[in-house]
BAFI-3210 file (N, C-alpha, C; in Angstrom, 3 decimals, decimal comma, padded with zeros to 6 digits):
// residues 317
n [1|2|3|4|5|6|7|8|9|10|11|12|13|14|15|16|17|18|19|20|21|22|23|24|25|26|27|28|29|30|31|32|33|34|35|36|37|38|39|40|41|42|43|44|45|46|47|48|49|50|51|52|53|54|55|56|57|58|59|60|61|62|63|64|65|66|67|68|69|70|71|72|73|74|75|76|77|78|79|80|81|82|83|84|85|86|87|88|89|90|91|92|93|94|95|96|97|98|99|100|101|102|103|104|105|106|107|108|109|110|111|112|113|114|115|116|117|118|119|120|121|122|123|124|125|126|127|128|129|130|131|132|133|134|135|136|137|138|139|140|141|142|143|144|145|146|147|148|149|150|151|152|153|154|155|156|157|158|159|160|161|162|163|164|165|166|167|168|169|170|171|172|173|174|175|176|177|178|179|180|181|182|183|184|185|186|187|188|189|190|191|192|193|194|195|196|197|198|199|200|201|202|203|204|205|206|207|208|209|210|211|212|213|214|215|216|217|218|219|220|221|222|223|224|225|226|227|228|229|230|231|232|233|234|235|236|237|238|239|240|241|242|243|244|245|246|247|248|249|250|251|252|253|254|255|256|257|258|259|260|261|262|263|264|265|266|267|268|269|270|271|272|273|274|275|276|277|278|279|280|281|282|283|284|285|286|287|288|289|290|291|292|293|294|295|296|297|298|299|300|301|302|303|304|305|306|307|308|309|310|311|312|313|314|315|316|317]
n.u [-007,845|-006,682|-006,264|-004,931|-007,090|-005,622|-003,987|-005,802|-005,674|-004,210|-001,577|000,539|002,044|001,792|003,719|005,960|008,554|010,829|012,028|015,039|018,218|020,472|020,405|017,580|016,276|015,015|015,138|015,094|012,786|010,887|010,893|010,001|007,390|006,027|006,347|004,533|005,036|005,166|007,091|009,512|011,247|013,746|013,308|015,324|017,611|017,765|019,952|021,359|018,355|016,830|016,107|014,392|012,063|012,470|012,733|010,054|008,466|009,521|009,226|006,514|005,850|006,403|005,458|002,545|002,496|003,084|001,073|-001,341|-000,189|-000,235|-003,192|-003,891|-002,164|-001,133|-000,582|001,797|001,377|003,510|006,094|007,142|010,183|009,572|011,876|010,619|012,355|013,500|015,871|015,280|016,234|015,528|012,648|010,408|010,587|011,027|008,404|006,833|007,238|006,505|003,347|002,833|003,199|001,334|001,791|001,169|001,504|003,206|005,894|006,332|009,202|010,791|009,996|007,124|004,398|002,526|001,480|002,348|000,802|-001,833|-001,404|-001,039|-003,482|-005,192|-004,905|-005,685|-004,093|-002,126|-000,054|001,972|003,348|007,028|008,051|009,716|008,875|006,134|005,052|006,244|004,369|001,838|002,002|001,818|-000,180|-002,251|-001,897|-002,888|-001,842|-002,116|-001,661|001,198|004,228|006,097|009,084|010,785|013,446|016,398|016,132|017,258|019,273|018,338|017,312|015,140|015,522|013,512|011,753|009,904|007,289|006,847|006,544|004,731|002,455|001,899|001,158|-001,059|-002,685|-004,336|-004,271|-005,886|-005,909|-003,939|-000,819|002,606|005,249|008,562|011,790|014,281|012,705|012,360|011,662|008,946|008,112|008,648|006,963|004,539|004,254|004,262|001,866|000,326|001,422|-000,295|000,220|-000,669|000,791|004,155|007,555|010,347|013,419|016,537|016,472|015,892|017,768|020,096|019,370|019,574|018,901|019,379|020,487|024,155|027,069|028,792|030,001|028,811|026,392|027,437|028,724|026,197|025,659|027,254|026,987|026,360|024,041|025,822|027,451|026,946|026,464|026,064|026,020|026,529|028,381|029,121|027,355|025,857|023,578|022,303|022,620|022,220|025,015|027,102|029,290|031,286|032,000|032,792|035,090|036,601|037,047|039,478|038,637|038,933|038,020|037,491|037,119|034,849|033,231|033,315|035,296|037,829|039,034|039,334|039,954|037,069|037,582|037,341|039,400|039,131|036,841|032,978|030,697|027,949|027,817|030,430|030,220|028,178|024,717|022,644|020,233|019,309|018,454|019,848|021,467|019,639|019,977|021,083|021,247|021,348|019,122|017,015|014,677|011,823|012,134|012,820|010,276|008,715|009,403|009,089|006,396|006,175|006,494|005,329|002,591|003,314|003,330|000,963|-000,614|000,756|-000,476|-001,032|-000,325|-002,459|-003,580]
n.v [094,082|092,841|094,291|093,466|093,401|094,918|096,790|098,563|102,142|102,589|102,961|104,719|104,310|101,358|099,585|097,416|097,255|095,436|092,346|092,320|090,690|090,752|093,686|094,981|096,495|098,261|100,823|101,434|099,908|101,058|103,515|103,377|102,610|104,685|106,429|105,232|102,879|099,586|098,464|095,819|092,947|090,794|087,486|086,041|088,328|089,226|089,110|088,321|085,904|086,488|089,214|089,937|090,063|092,684|094,452|094,109|094,983|097,902|098,750|098,373|100,592|103,002|103,160|103,051|105,099|107,583|107,390|108,171|110,789|111,667|111,719|111,888|110,996|108,414|105,225|102,715|099,001|096,682|094,149|090,602|088,523|084,872|082,400|079,229|076,669|073,812|073,706|075,987|076,696|078,679|078,824|078,448|079,467|082,067|082,251|082,282|085,124|086,279|085,662|086,451|089,301|089,637|090,191|092,202|091,102|089,030|087,215|084,564|082,086|079,346|076,903|074,610|076,496|075,918|075,848|078,378|080,134|079,128|080,100|082,679|083,546|083,364|085,034|087,055|088,319|088,230|086,222|086,333|084,530|083,786|082,927|081,766|080,058|078,994|076,269|076,269|078,658|077,574|075,525|077,235|078,541|076,494|075,822|077,606|080,727|084,195|085,849|086,008|086,542|087,302|086,870|087,674|087,628|089,509|090,336|091,147|089,296|086,280|085,764|084,649|083,407|083,898|085,458|088,131|088,911|086,816|085,069|086,497|086,414|083,475|082,710|084,294|082,879|080,940|082,194|084,373|086,072|087,993|089,719|090,635|091,742|091,217|092,813|094,051|096,582|099,817|102,470|104,739|104,793|101,919|100,479|101,024|099,917|097,205|097,014|096,942|094,643|093,074|092,882|093,622|095,014|096,624|095,062|096,237|096,165|096,644|099,376|100,541|099,912|102,073|104,647|106,629|105,872|103,064|101,229|100,013|099,820|102,424|102,106|100,108|101,432|103,634|102,086|101,037|103,585|103,313|101,628|099,891|097,486|095,172|095,414|093,440|090,147|086,826|084,116|080,717|080,354|081,397|080,425|077,919|078,778|080,171|083,452|087,080|089,600|092,277|093,092|094,975|094,481|091,866|091,593|093,556|092,069|090,601|087,886|086,076|086,634|084,812|082,429|082,815|082,869|080,249|079,487|078,506|075,903|075,599|075,932|076,838|079,358|081,428|082,913|085,422|086,392|087,155|085,617|086,642|088,653|090,600|090,223|092,017|092,173|092,887|093,967|094,284|096,358|098,490|100,332|102,751|103,963|107,089|108,284|109,172|108,966|110,511|108,371|109,589|111,492|109,891|108,260|110,378|111,009|108,469|108,611|111,047|110,236|107,562|108,804|110,452|107,979|107,140|109,504|108,967|108,900|105,573|103,430|103,670|101,525]
n.w [-088,273|-085,440|-081,975|-079,054|-076,032|-074,123|-074,955|-076,486|-076,997|-075,287|-076,525|-078,344|-080,641|-082,951|-081,150|-080,205|-077,900|-078,055|-076,331|-074,902|-074,766|-072,221|-072,592|-072,576|-069,803|-066,522|-067,197|-069,621|-070,288|-068,600|-069,933|-072,216|-072,156|-070,732|-072,979|-074,649|-075,803|-076,532|-073,632|-072,979|-071,331|-070,727|-068,833|-067,941|-067,579|-065,597|-062,656|-059,883|-059,905|-057,776|-058,407|-059,909|-058,878|-057,928|-060,047|-061,151|-059,323|-059,349|-062,120|-062,174|-060,051|-061,071|-063,509|-062,428|-061,182|-063,046|-064,709|-062,882|-062,862|-065,213|-066,572|-068,898|-071,006|-073,220|-071,514|-071,755|-071,342|-069,616|-070,510|-069,861|-070,962|-071,441|-071,430|-072,612|-073,254|-072,226|-071,013|-069,725|-066,384|-064,543|-065,070|-063,897|-061,357|-062,233|-062,952|-060,987|-060,062|-061,656|-061,830|-059,026|-059,351|-061,388|-064,334|-067,076|-070,202|-071,926|-072,913|-074,973|-076,005|-077,710|-077,042|-076,092|-074,921|-073,592|-070,519|-069,381|-070,894|-069,703|-066,645|-067,123|-068,384|-066,349|-064,687|-065,940|-068,024|-070,859|-073,657|-076,188|-078,748|-079,837|-083,165|-085,951|-087,696|-089,900|-088,985|-086,362|-085,210|-085,807|-083,631|-081,642|-081,280|-080,897|-078,557|-077,136|-077,145|-077,306|-079,353|-082,211|-082,599|-085,417|-085,913|-088,245|-091,525|-091,277|-088,393|-085,241|-082,989|-082,722|-085,329|-088,130|-091,268|-093,377|-095,697|-094,819|-096,333|-097,343|-095,243|-093,128|-094,591|-094,903|-092,546|-092,312|-093,482|-091,539|-089,041|-087,740|-085,794|-083,223|-084,824|-084,268|-086,106|-086,773|-087,642|-089,148|-088,623|-088,163|-088,440|-089,015|-091,399|-092,162|-089,684|-090,772|-092,775|-092,055|-090,934|-093,516|-094,519|-092,932|-090,269|-086,959|-085,112|-084,504|-084,539|-082,621|-081,893|-082,180|-083,199|-080,789|-078,740|-079,792|-078,074|-075,543|-073,284|-073,047|-071,677|-071,957|-073,245|-074,755|-076,968|-078,248|-079,207|-080,587|-082,855|-084,103|-085,308|-087,224|-088,759|-091,370|-093,596|-094,473|-092,370|-090,644|-088,980|-089,590|-087,989|-086,169|-084,699|-081,877|-080,308|-081,309|-082,294|-084,862|-085,064|-085,406|-085,421|-084,833|-086,694|-086,170|-083,835|-083,094|-084,421|-082,843|-080,451|-081,282|-082,830|-085,631|-088,518|-090,750|-089,757|-088,078|-090,170|-091,519|-092,816|-092,333|-090,398|-087,146|-083,788|-081,422|-079,564|-077,296|-075,569|-073,099|-073,894|-073,415|-075,210|-075,190|-073,996|-074,915|-077,923|-079,743|-080,592|-083,501|-086,168|-089,710|-089,703|-089,063|-091,146|-091,097|-088,978|-087,285|-085,333|-081,458|-079,487|-076,785|-075,721|-075,394|-077,388|-080,151|-080,146|-080,946|-083,673|-084,753|-084,597|-086,395|-089,028|-089,221|-089,280|-091,931|-093,425|-093,318|-094,642|-097,271|-100,752|-102,213|-105,176|-107,885|-110,595]
ca.u [-006,503|-006,970|-005,248|-005,609|-007,775|-005,236|-003,250|-006,466|-006,198|-002,713|-000,231|001,085|002,286|001,607|004,937|006,635|010,036|011,236|013,139|016,553|019,237|021,734|019,816|016,661|016,128|013,282|015,040|014,700|011,344|009,616|010,839|009,520|005,743|005,671|006,542|003,487|005,368|004,860|008,321|009,824|012,114|014,014|013,423|017,026|018,568|018,250|020,587|020,392|016,999|015,480|016,443|013,383|010,964|012,436|012,720|008,444|007,916|010,071|008,345|004,785|005,589|007,090|004,614|001,189|002,674|003,296|-000,038|-002,054|-000,139|-000,368|-004,007|-004,648|-001,267|-000,942|000,782|001,321|001,808|004,478|006,020|008,342|009,926|010,077|012,235|010,380|012,881|013,352|017,135|015,905|015,878|014,837|011,725|009,474|011,036|010,539|007,129|006,091|007,040|005,418|002,037|002,993|002,645|000,299|002,647|-000,286|001,823|004,088|006,210|007,201|010,130|011,778|009,305|005,856|003,560|001,077|001,538|002,260|-000,562|-002,685|-000,892|-001,101|-004,687|-005,860|-005,154|-006,436|-002,883|-002,390|000,360|002,330|004,739|007,811|008,522|010,621|008,584|004,504|004,831|005,841|002,848|000,448|001,903|001,483|-001,807|-002,868|-000,914|-003,806|-001,693|-002,944|-000,580|002,143|005,753|006,828|010,430|011,571|014,987|017,066|015,832|018,367|019,682|017,920|016,175|014,857|015,773|012,405|011,468|008,666|005,966|006,243|006,525|003,606|000,951|001,909|000,737|-002,157|-003,848|-004,362|-004,516|-006,396|-005,679|-002,885|000,615|003,677|006,204|010,312|012,776|014,569|012,180|013,453|011,322|007,397|007,608|008,353|005,281|003,034|004,351|003,769|000,494|-000,237|001,085|-000,777|000,266|-001,168|002,487|005,605|008,471|011,523|014,650|018,017|016,461|015,711|019,359|020,833|018,939|020,246|018,012|019,658|022,234|024,775|028,090|028,674|030,864|027,847|025,551|028,184|028,416|025,134|025,279|028,251|027,001|025,037|023,880|026,800|027,733|025,667|027,611|024,518|026,640|026,074|029,784|028,946|026,285|025,722|022,310|022,544|022,070|022,808|026,125|028,056|030,624|032,805|031,761|033,722|036,584|037,066|038,076|040,187|038,544|039,387|036,378|037,272|036,813|033,382|032,131|033,366|036,064|039,085|038,632|039,620|039,110|036,620|038,591|037,520|039,970|038,401|035,311|031,932|029,934|026,325|028,817|031,124|029,868|026,825|023,922|021,896|019,366|019,920|018,166|021,277|021,934|018,424|020,281|022,383|021,115|021,117|017,847|016,174|013,073|010,257|012,018|012,792|008,603|008,039|010,377|008,375|004,886|005,460|007,220|004,056|001,514|003,455|003,176|-000,440|-001,214|001,096|-001,041|-000,649|-000,371|-003,453|-003,214]
ca.v [093,956|092,697|094,590|092,792|095,071|095,723|097,528|099,693|103,402|102,791|102,989|106,220|103,653|100,057|099,100|096,771|097,205|094,065|091,937|092,133|089,813|091,721|095,102|095,568|096,672|098,740|102,285|100,989|099,440|102,327|104,566|102,952|102,594|106,375|107,144|105,042|102,081|098,387|098,021|094,208|092,652|088,836|087,287|085,902|089,626|089,556|087,974|086,960|086,052|087,090|090,419|089,858|090,721|093,967|094,664|094,158|096,316|098,854|098,695|098,758|101,263|104,087|103,537|103,576|106,894|108,321|107,109|108,598|111,761|111,750|110,699|112,052|110,368|106,713|104,638|100,761|097,937|096,049|092,981|090,254|087,587|084,051|081,508|078,341|075,524|072,966|074,111|076,978|076,156|079,680|079,232|078,200|080,456|083,644|082,195|082,811|086,371|087,002|085,411|087,315|090,806|089,923|091,016|091,690|090,823|087,694|086,381|083,361|081,777|078,182|075,644|074,672|077,715|075,967|075,747|079,460|080,834|078,669|080,725|084,211|083,448|083,086|086,885|088,688|088,599|087,887|085,824|086,173|083,930|084,082|082,410|081,792|079,081|078,796|075,242|077,242|079,446|076,561|074,682|077,711|078,542|074,833|076,116|078,814|081,410|085,045|085,927|085,163|087,618|086,261|087,124|087,516|087,496|090,573|090,702|091,069|088,211|085,211|085,859|083,829|083,744|083,966|087,069|088,672|089,169|085,444|084,307|087,066|085,780|082,093|082,697|084,894|081,772|079,837|082,876|085,930|086,722|089,423|089,624|091,485|091,494|091,664|092,394|095,472|098,106|101,242|104,245|105,131|103,716|100,482|100,155|101,426|098,457|096,150|097,080|096,962|093,196|092,209|092,562|094,208|095,350|096,671|094,670|096,676|096,264|096,887|100,708|101,296|100,250|103,709|105,350|107,493|105,066|101,719|100,616|099,401|100,121|103,595|102,399|099,420|102,200|104,141|100,660|100,957|104,505|103,723|100,092|099,729|095,970|094,859|094,931|092,489|089,252|085,944|082,938|080,047|080,092|081,607|080,101|076,593|078,882|081,246|085,127|088,393|090,457|093,422|092,619|095,080|094,119|090,443|092,363|094,297|091,250|089,801|087,149|085,262|086,531|083,728|081,275|083,289|082,529|079,133|079,571|077,698|075,182|076,443|075,386|077,785|079,737|082,940|083,386|086,064|087,154|085,897|086,046|086,887|090,065|090,765|090,084|092,279|091,756|094,013|093,857|094,614|097,925|099,644|101,356|103,727|104,666|107,827|108,954|108,679|110,381|109,944|107,875|110,269|111,978|109,074|107,756|111,320|110,713|107,377|109,057|112,117|109,275|106,751|109,610|110,468|106,643|107,043|110,241|108,765|107,428|104,747|103,588|102,958|101,246]
ca.w [-087,096|-083,755|-081,292|-077,901|-075,065|-073,177|-075,675|-076,979|-075,663|-074,230|-077,191|-079,202|-081,722|-082,568|-081,183|-079,039|-077,861|-078,266|-075,155|-076,101|-073,817|-071,605|-073,282|-071,877|-068,445|-066,437|-067,247|-071,077|-070,400|-068,356|-070,895|-073,263|-071,330|-070,497|-074,356|-075,529|-076,349|-074,952|-073,262|-072,626|-071,073|-070,853|-067,384|-067,491|-067,374|-063,726|-062,067|-059,008|-059,895|-057,024|-058,338|-060,992|-057,814|-057,421|-061,490|-061,505|-058,181|-059,808|-063,290|-061,861|-059,449|-061,624|-064,484|-062,281|-060,737|-063,810|-065,258|-061,936|-062,647|-066,885|-067,135|-070,635|-071,730|-073,282|-070,931|-072,594|-070,276|-069,805|-070,670|-069,688|-072,064|-070,799|-072,750|-072,329|-073,398|-070,728|-070,440|-068,784|-065,235|-063,718|-065,647|-062,692|-059,899|-062,613|-063,430|-059,830|-059,680|-062,600|-061,466|-058,130|-059,883|-062,752|-065,601|-068,230|-070,835|-071,367|-074,506|-074,364|-077,133|-077,668|-076,918|-075,901|-073,863|-072,946|-069,412|-069,017|-071,454|-068,361|-065,815|-067,271|-068,301|-064,603|-063,468|-067,393|-068,990|-072,195|-073,989|-077,300|-078,758|-080,895|-084,074|-087,021|-088,844|-089,950|-088,153|-084,925|-085,324|-085,632|-082,233|-080,413|-081,574|-080,519|-076,791|-076,483|-076,712|-077,791|-080,179|-082,730|-082,994|-086,660|-086,441|-089,823|-092,084|-090,788|-086,920|-084,468|-082,180|-083,293|-086,165|-088,816|-092,224|-094,110|-096,274|-094,106|-097,024|-097,213|-093,260|-092,608|-095,626|-094,796|-091,041|-091,730|-094,131|-090,618|-088,009|-087,822|-084,688|-083,160|-085,187|-084,192|-087,109|-086,426|-088,754|-089,971|-089,014|-087,073|-088,793|-088,682|-092,383|-091,792|-088,765|-091,298|-094,036|-091,243|-090,833|-094,512|-094,847|-092,192|-088,730|-086,168|-084,485|-084,975|-083,114|-083,106|-080,783|-082,517|-083,482|-079,047|-078,141|-079,767|-077,243|-074,216|-072,066|-073,299|-070,533|-072,814|-073,687|-075,262|-078,359|-079,266|-079,495|-081,548|-083,925|-084,843|-085,669|-088,318|-089,091|-092,408|-093,632|-094,896|-091,615|-089,966|-089,744|-089,517|-087,491|-085,289|-084,005|-080,900|-079,412|-082,000|-082,915|-085,832|-084,534|-086,176|-084,954|-085,338|-087,252|-085,577|-081,924|-083,173|-084,747|-081,381|-079,839|-081,843|-083,470|-086,970|-089,286|-091,378|-088,513|-087,975|-091,585|-091,591|-094,002|-092,141|-089,572|-085,630|-082,296|-080,835|-078,079|-077,315|-074,421|-071,988|-074,439|-073,528|-076,565|-075,044|-073,517|-075,645|-078,973|-079,804|-081,716|-084,011|-087,315|-090,740|-089,932|-088,648|-091,803|-090,603|-087,844|-087,692|-084,011|-080,544|-079,269|-075,505|-076,052|-076,202|-078,689|-080,999|-080,365|-081,542|-084,414|-085,302|-085,019|-087,484|-089,755|-089,507|-089,897|-093,317|-094,316|-093,375|-095,444|-098,415|-101,698|-102,858|-106,537|-108,585|-111,639]
c.u [-007,520|-006,036|-005,798|-005,683|-006,869|-004,080|-003,974|-006,092|-005,101|-001,175|-000,469|001,219|001,962|002,963|005,367|008,104|010,431|012,380|014,439|017,812|020,357|021,548|018,429|016,908|015,211|013,694|014,691|012,982|010,420|009,660|009,930|007,723|005,221|005,627|005,438|003,874|005,662|006,180|008,268|010,651|012,272|013,857|015,011|017,800|018,572|018,819|021,534|018,929|016,311|015,600|014,782|012,472|011,005|012,325|011,064|007,767|008,407|008,881|007,050|005,306|005,201|005,624|003,045|001,456|002,239|001,767|-001,331|-001,336|-000,133|-001,803|-004,352|-003,479|-001,716|-000,166|000,520|001,951|003,044|004,599|007,263|008,783|010,739|010,454|011,953|010,537|013,269|014,910|017,353|015,423|015,331|013,211|010,597|009,270|010,331|008,671|006,366|006,081|005,925|003,828|002,229|002,761|001,953|000,851|001,246|000,575|003,007|004,484|006,650|008,040|010,686|010,922|008,047|005,494|002,438|000,844|001,713|001,299|-001,668|-002,601|-001,347|-002,542|-005,513|-005,818|-005,892|-004,974|-002,740|-000,328|000,830|003,742|005,927|008,089|008,916|010,284|007,043|004,413|004,721|004,924|001,475|000,761|001,923|-000,020|-002,976|-002,509|-002,203|-003,391|-002,684|-002,512|000,893|002,922|006,039|008,119|011,348|013,349|015,001|016,427|017,130|017,970|019,109|016,687|016,214|015,575|014,617|011,557|009,962|007,521|005,574|005,659|004,837|001,965|000,911|001,012|-000,929|-002,830|-004,257|-004,853|-005,081|-006,861|-004,198|-001,587|001,368|004,518|007,722|010,809|013,168|013,543|012,444|012,776|009,789|007,208|007,469|007,247|004,252|003,359|004,180|002,668|-000,252|-000,085|000,260|-000,788|-000,490|-000,214|003,272|006,471|009,700|012,337|015,715|017,843|016,832|017,258|020,486|019,631|019,655|019,997|018,863|020,993|023,409|026,009|028,497|029,179|029,098|026,455|025,946|028,424|027,192|024,549|026,056|027,817|025,997|024,729|024,941|027,700|027,624|026,430|025,731|025,122|026,296|027,373|030,094|028,371|025,869|024,210|022,558|021,784|022,613|023,675|026,584|029,290|032,099|032,920|032,425|034,569|037,222|037,409|038,456|039,591|038,577|037,611|035,766|037,033|035,058|032,637|032,530|034,279|037,155|038,668|039,788|038,910|038,443|037,369|038,333|038,029|038,971|037,053|034,290|031,146|028,472|027,110|029,513|031,121|028,185|025,859|023,062|020,868|019,588|019,026|018,667|021,425|020,839|018,496|021,135|022,228|021,094|020,244|017,313|015,093|011,958|010,649|012,098|010,985|008,246|008,390|009,402|006,815|004,646|005,744|006,160|002,958|002,025|003,509|001,819|-001,326|-000,524|000,025|-000,633|-000,600|-001,451|-003,808|-004,060]
c.v [093,260|092,632|094,000|093,881|095,461|096,994|098,925|100,911|103,483|103,076|104,206|105,892|101,931|099,028|098,270|096,911|095,978|093,718|091,860|091,547|090,938|093,621|095,796|095,686|098,019|099,971|102,414|100,857|100,532|103,894|104,593|102,981|103,806|107,020|106,495|103,747|100,668|098,137|096,832|093,977|090,686|088,625|087,341|087,060|089,963|088,930|089,019|087,010|086,453|088,510|090,754|090,353|092,291|095,342|095,458|095,170|097,737|099,726|099,363|100,369|102,786|104,217|103,751|104,996|108,033|108,162|108,460|110,497|112,650|110,899|110,719|111,680|109,030|106,256|103,271|100,428|097,356|095,119|091,822|088,616|086,220|082,787|079,608|076,555|075,028|072,885|075,712|076,602|077,140|079,406|079,228|079,063|081,688|083,737|082,986|083,988|086,775|086,768|086,615|088,967|090,774|090,245|090,768|091,201|089,702|087,074|085,673|082,620|080,764|077,307|076,040|075,985|077,618|076,265|077,743|080,163|080,199|079,663|081,857|084,490|083,600|084,456|087,679|089,055|088,120|087,273|085,447|085,266|083,663|083,346|082,566|080,840|078,875|077,503|075,530|077,852|078,315|076,028|075,617|078,333|077,345|075,154|076,609|080,011|082,712|086,230|085,958|086,465|086,749|087,357|086,576|087,585|088,763|091,259|090,366|090,132|087,210|085,198|084,690|084,621|083,831|085,455|087,254|089,078|087,638|084,238|084,705|086,067|084,518|082,069|083,157|083,768|081,125|080,852|084,202|086,439|087,737|088,998|090,220|090,834|091,914|091,554|093,262|096,737|098,548|102,238|103,989|104,182|102,168|100,338|100,274|099,815|097,369|095,948|096,313|095,315|092,451|092,129|093,780|095,209|095,313|095,760|095,118|096,360|097,055|098,964|101,436|101,028|101,250|104,795|105,853|106,530|103,923|102,060|099,642|100,058|101,473|103,108|100,997|100,296|103,482|103,188|100,851|102,030|104,486|102,583|100,452|097,362|095,576|094,602|094,324|091,102|087,480|084,202|081,801|080,050|080,357|080,711|078,619|077,437|080,266|082,793|086,113|089,264|091,266|092,833|093,013|094,789|092,433|090,858|093,000|093,090|090,319|088,554|086,708|085,478|085,383|082,633|081,380|082,601|080,852|078,511|078,548|076,944|075,494|076,096|076,807|078,488|080,995|083,579|084,389|086,360|085,875|086,816|086,642|088,043|091,085|091,157|090,400|092,263|093,023|093,511|094,631|096,098|098,915|100,749|102,692|104,189|105,611|108,695|108,445|109,044|109,560|109,039|108,138|110,859|110,999|108,562|109,021|111,095|110,036|108,002|110,108|111,171|108,208|108,066|110,051|109,370|106,935|108,196|110,029|108,244|106,937|104,719|103,136|103,091|101,512]
c.w [-086,284|-082,864|-079,959|-077,187|-073,924|-073,347|-076,407|-076,143|-075,134|-075,082|-077,978|-080,571|-081,478|-082,532|-079,998|-078,925|-077,154|-076,764|-075,338|-074,865|-073,447|-071,887|-072,136|-070,072|-067,927|-066,611|-068,800|-071,046|-070,060|-069,012|-072,299|-073,337|-071,394|-072,016|-075,375|-076,148|-075,729|-074,476|-072,438|-072,315|-070,709|-069,317|-067,127|-067,644|-066,331|-063,076|-060,691|-059,902|-059,378|-057,349|-059,504|-059,899|-057,731|-058,713|-061,692|-060,401|-058,967|-060,829|-062,862|-060,951|-059,956|-063,052|-063,897|-061,575|-061,828|-064,667|-064,646|-062,583|-064,251|-067,242|-068,222|-071,628|-071,700|-072,583|-071,281|-071,288|-070,513|-070,036|-070,160|-070,599|-071,131|-071,654|-071,952|-072,684|-071,971|-070,464|-068,946|-067,317|-064,252|-064,214|-064,731|-061,821|-060,934|-063,037|-062,187|-059,506|-060,683|-062,373|-060,059|-058,534|-060,642|-063,794|-066,681|-069,730|-071,274|-073,031|-074,355|-075,835|-076,735|-077,703|-076,634|-074,276|-073,327|-071,678|-068,769|-069,333|-070,366|-067,797|-066,129|-067,519|-066,875|-064,144|-064,982|-067,843|-070,094|-072,753|-075,357|-077,394|-080,275|-081,906|-085,337|-088,195|-088,478|-088,989|-086,683|-084,417|-084,795|-084,199|-081,369|-080,580|-080,845|-078,707|-076,126|-076,511|-077,755|-079,226|-080,843|-083,261|-084,208|-086,433|-087,470|-090,187|-091,690|-089,109|-086,093|-083,813|-082,912|-084,147|-087,028|-090,063|-093,571|-094,167|-095,187|-094,625|-097,448|-096,055|-093,045|-093,077|-095,173|-093,489|-091,236|-092,588|-093,359|-089,614|-088,527|-086,404|-084,429|-084,059|-084,855|-085,496|-086,494|-087,837|-089,824|-089,576|-087,787|-087,825|-088,662|-090,205|-092,566|-090,551|-089,764|-092,499|-093,593|-091,099|-092,761|-094,906|-094,315|-090,811|-088,312|-085,421|-084,875|-083,611|-083,333|-081,517|-081,536|-082,301|-081,905|-078,309|-078,705|-079,201|-075,894|-073,260|-071,614|-072,502|-071,569|-073,013|-074,842|-077,034|-078,799|-079,595|-081,178|-082,850|-084,561|-085,586|-087,075|-088,967|-090,707|-092,284|-093,612|-093,454|-090,066|-090,379|-089,039|-088,940|-086,299|-084,281|-082,999|-079,752|-079,459|-082,367|-083,204|-084,983|-085,428|-084,979|-085,727|-085,937|-086,474|-084,220|-081,934|-083,315|-083,553|-080,413|-080,165|-082,172|-085,023|-087,661|-090,148|-090,570|-088,223|-089,677|-092,256|-092,955|-093,933|-090,790|-088,136|-084,729|-082,030|-079,248|-077,966|-076,262|-073,660|-072,381|-073,968|-074,434|-076,276|-074,266|-074,077|-076,924|-079,160|-080,882|-082,198|-085,800|-088,168|-090,593|-089,313|-089,579|-091,692|-089,408|-087,485|-086,575|-082,954|-079,582|-077,820|-076,542|-076,496|-077,141|-080,215|-081,330|-081,184|-083,217|-085,853|-085,558|-085,940|-088,758|-090,484|-089,989|-091,603|-093,858|-094,516|-094,457|-097,361|-099,427|-102,157|-104,404|-107,137|-109,938|-113,025]
res [m|a|l|p|e|i|f|k|g|n|l|s|l|p|v|i|c|a|p|m|f|l|v|s|d|p|k|l|v|i|s|a|c|k|s|g|v|v|g|t|f|p|a|l|n|t|r|p|q|a|l|l|d|d|w|l|l|q|i|k|t|e|l|n|e|f|s|v|q|n|p|d|l|p|v|a|p|f|g|v|n|q|v|v|h|p|s|n|t|r|l|q|a|d|q|d|l|i|r|k|h|q|v|p|f|v|i|t|s|q|g|n|p|a|d|i|v|k|d|v|h|s|w|g|g|i|v|f|h|d|v|i|y|a|k|h|a|k|k|a|i|a|a|g|v|d|g|i|i|i|v|a|a|g|a|g|g|h|g|g|t|t|n|p|f|a|l|i|r|e|i|r|e|f|w|d|g|p|v|a|l|a|g|a|i|n|d|g|h|a|i|r|a|a|e|v|l|g|a|d|m|a|y|m|g|t|r|f|i|a|t|q|e|a|s|v|d|p|l|y|k|d|m|l|v|e|s|d|v|s|d|i|v|y|t|d|y|f|t|g|v|n|c|n|y|l|k|a|s|i|e|k|e|g|i|d|m|d|a|v|a|g|k|k|e|v|d|l|d|l|g|s|t|k|s|w|k|d|v|w|s|a|g|h|g|t|a|g|i|s|s|i|p|f|m|k|d|l|v|d|e|l|k|s|e|y|r|q|a|l|e|k|p|g|f|i|g]
***
């Protein structure tokens, strides 16, 4: 296993709370880090762009104060997600603020991370890049990233379609550095299972939406509790890129599910619906969500399950 130095001794669990578009904010990030879980957010969540400066200052200040007041508790570092695709016109402005605050952990996605890697390394930070295919992992490694996030089948948001058993073993054939695994991980048993597969960390998103600290519509959280795998729809209908959504959130907007499934030809007219705001994402792990706890209580539960998984004897033939 290859846990990066910035995480060693600072985690209560080998978990990253994934950066979720229009979900992750300082409140969620800070609560995760205080609980010993790496908290992250997309830079694009700050609107207007200048708000990123305020968010970074708030997160750093509150975590530093908490660390001083609680020297015996693990306080995880925080991270920011940068979309490095050329279509991101904010990339340089956001990176300037990330440099100003010397963010310790940066997650890159959807493009070549080479320039970001060089910049982040200049102040001793690290960069993980998320991928859905092994070929993308090879390119990111060539660009100098410190770790790979494997977004396998069942992950919320723009998840891949490859089985995690297959994808992580394929990438481990050529990469022995840090790996985080995403895809329907929502309890301590799955965190341990990710390690057994060869991951150093679990990358969890959906489960953290159903927490008291998540600043989302309460109906979103209720849907997560009420849904199971059959309630997840994987479609490119809304943005042109395949993404996992909660079926109930699509139906509440009055959108024809036959159209979403491609079963009939219709014009894409969402009316007042903003797909990035009113249609909600979730992964296959929804079936395991039955409560909306505070972050600390959830992490305590995850730790208990993780310990149980560690103690459970395996089959010996």
